[in-house]
C-alpha positions in Angstrom: 12.0 16.1 -10.3 12.7 18.6 -13.2 10.9 17.9 -16.5 12.0 20.4 -19.2 10.8 23.4 -17.6 8.5 22.5 -14.9 9.3 21.1 -11.7 6.8 18.1 -10.0 7.0 17.0 -6.4 6.7 13.0 -6.8 4.5 11.3 -4.0 3.2 7.9 -3.3 2.8 5.0 -5.7 -0.8 4.6 -7.7 -2.2 1.3 -6.3 -3.9 -0.9 -8.8 -7.6 -1.8 -8.0 -9.0 -5.4 -8.4 -12.2 -4.3 -10.0 -10.0 -4.4 -13.4 -10.3 -8.2 -12.9 -14.0 -8.4 -13.0 -16.3 -8.5 -15.7 -18.3 -5.3 -15.9 -21.6 -6.8 -16.3 -21.6 -9.8 -14.1 -19.1 -8.6 -11.5 -17.4 -11.8 -11.7 -13.7 -12.6 -12.1 -13.1 -12.7 -16.0 -9.2 -11.7 -16.7 -6.1 -11.9 -14.4 -5.6 -8.4 -15.3 -3.1 -7.9 -11.8 -1.2 -10.7 -12.3 -0.4 -10.1 -15.9 0.8 -6.6 -14.7 2.7 -7.9 -12.1 4.8 -10.1 -14.7 6.3 -6.8 -16.0 5.8 -4.0 -13.6 6.2 -5.7 -10.2 9.4 -4.5 -8.0 10.2 -6.7 -5.0 6.8 -6.7 -3.3 5.2 -3.9 -5.0 3.1 -3.7 -8.3 4.4 -0.4 -9.9 2.0 1.3 -12.0 2.6 4.8 -11.6 3.3 7.5 -9.1 1.0 10.5 -7.4 2.7 13.8 -8.3 1.8 17.7 -7.9 3.0 20.6 -10.1 5.6 22.8 -8.2 6.5 25.0 -11.3 4.5 24.9 -14.3 6.6 24.7 -17.6 6.8 23.5 -20.7 8.0 19.8 -21.5 9.0 18.7 -24.7 10.1 15.3 -26.2 13.5 14.8 -25.7 13.9 17.3 -22.6 16.3 16.4 -19.8 14.6 14.7 -16.7 16.3 15.8 -13.4 16.0 14.2 -10.0 16.3 17.2 -7.5 17.3 16.9 -3.9 14.4 17.1 -1.4 
């Protein structure tokens, strides 16, 4: 994928962790974080939050730059 002058290789989806649903002091569930995210981020059976990516070619990226999907 080309973003401005940079090219990045997009990899796997970033999984979400159940730890975000737990109270940090007690370790007990205190908020349905993943359920809330799923109401607007779920695509088919996946809870999409982001992707891993590597920079293949560094470059400047500016607001408004085009984003182009490149052939594999």
